[in-house]
C-alpha positions, 0 to 999 in steps of 0.5 A: 463480459468486460466488453459488454460492460464497456459498451454501455459507458459511451452513450453520453450527453456531452462526450467524455464527461459521460464516458466511464474509463476502461479499468486500465485507463482508470487506474492510470487516472487514479495514480495520476491524481494521487501524484497530483495530490501529493505535490499539492498536499491535498486530499484525494478520495475514491468512491467505489460503487457496486450493484447489489440488487437483482437487476442485471449489472449492465442496466445498473451501471448504465443508469449509474453512468448517466447519473454520475455524468450529471452529478460530478464536477468537471474535475472528477472522473469515473470509470471501471474498477473491475467487472462489477464496480465503478469508481469515482475519483474525487480530487481535493475532497475529504472522505466526509465529502466522498460519503456525501456523494455516496449518499446522492448516488445511493438515494438516486439508485434506490429511487430507480429500484437499482440499489448499490453499495458504496465504499470510500478510499482516501489518500492520505488516510486520516484518523477519525479525529483528523477528519473534521480539520481536514474537512474545514481545509478542503478548498473545493470539496463536495462537502462544502458545496450545496450544488454540484459542478453543473450548478444543481443542488446535491440534495444531501443536507449537511446535518443528516446523511446516512454515511456520517462517521463511516471511516475511509479505507486506505487507497493503497488497498485499491492500488495494491498489486497482488503477486503474479502467479510466476512470483508466488510460484518462484517463492514457494519453489525456492523457499521450501527446498531451502528451508529443508536443505538449510535445516542443519545450518538453522540448527547450528546457528540456533545453538550458537545464538543460545550459547553465546547470549541470554534470550530467545533464539529468534527475534520476532517483530511486527512489520508492515506488509502489503497494503500496510497490513502487519505481520510477524517477521522472524530473524535469528536474534543478533542483539541483546534481549532488551535491545528495543528498550535500549534504543531510546538511549541511542537515538542521538547516534543514528547515522542514517537519514529518514525515520529508520534507525541504524548505527555502525557500531551498535552496542546492542549487537552480540558478538555472534550477532555481528557475524550474522548481520554481516553475512545476512544469515540472521535473515534466513528465518524469513524464508518461512515468511516467504513460504507463508505468503507474508513476504516474497523473495524479492520486494521492498524491505518491510518497515516497522509500523512506527517508521511508516508514521513518519513517511512522506506521502509518496513513500507509502507507495512502496507498501503497494507490493508484497515486501521481500528479503532482497530488492534493488536497495540490498544490491546497491549498497544497503545502508550506504544508500540515502533514505530518499533514494532507497524509497525511489528504488523500491517504488521503481521496482514496484512499477516494473515487476518482472521475472527477469528483474527478480532473477537479476536481483537474486543473482546480484544478492549473493555477491552483495552478501559475500562482500557485506557492502552496506551491512550494519 
């Protein structure tokens, strides 16, 4: 089926401008343009277009490719996102500008009785109240143009268009990597037996935590998972019950770079908590998160939502893969690693996921835990 779709995209009046890229190649283009947007501190939008009528997809996509080749600027590009969707990369264009292009596409396709549905994905994602400012500063966006790249009118009046006010979704949703079958299988085959085999240890730790300090046995905290979606992460509680409230008093003592907060002699840590943290036994309840599918055994540590607000744009790429209990950072010194290098490690892992690498990290995790190197 994919081969059939690809055939329709290489008829063109002008060569490559009218040729939609195959899905693998188009994904590489999206990632390249995102990196370019990060370096130049500009916005990038991606328009996703899917047929919705009864006309065969091949006919709709063929008509769509012809229109896009004539409508888009020379800096834009288009290609397959999957079997049923075409994507349009719009550099230096805010989500509002992308929605105007969507208007043109929808109007043209409806006129030919081949309706389509459009979605906009943006990088970086802006809050609704930031869009106006973003639009004003777009240097060469579709929203400021009354003609397209070929000098033809776009037919989309600024004052009234169907998609006005619609929010954009994070581009990370398009680029997020689902768990390979082998990775999910490994997660279940390891986490389930460990939860059963370690249940006596769980019980012993729970009793000690309860007897040595006031408060709940478990500490549950909102963390950011795949695509930035939040979930509840579980740990054995290693701090006093009002630790979060006391954090503000200790902010000036932070000993690590970046938006994370860590100090070696944190007064909020309980007596048993020091041992739990050094041995990483406080992390054991996350095996439940792994079994549930919130996390994987191996992957970047899930950040607190407030930390991601202070991320540089390129840092967010670590959210495009499922978080994990251990990763390159954990076996390379943990808190001794500068924040920027930590982010690079996570992104490097995300770009080269393999069974061999996961098994290697898991084998290196045990010595790292036993030595306690970098543990706070």
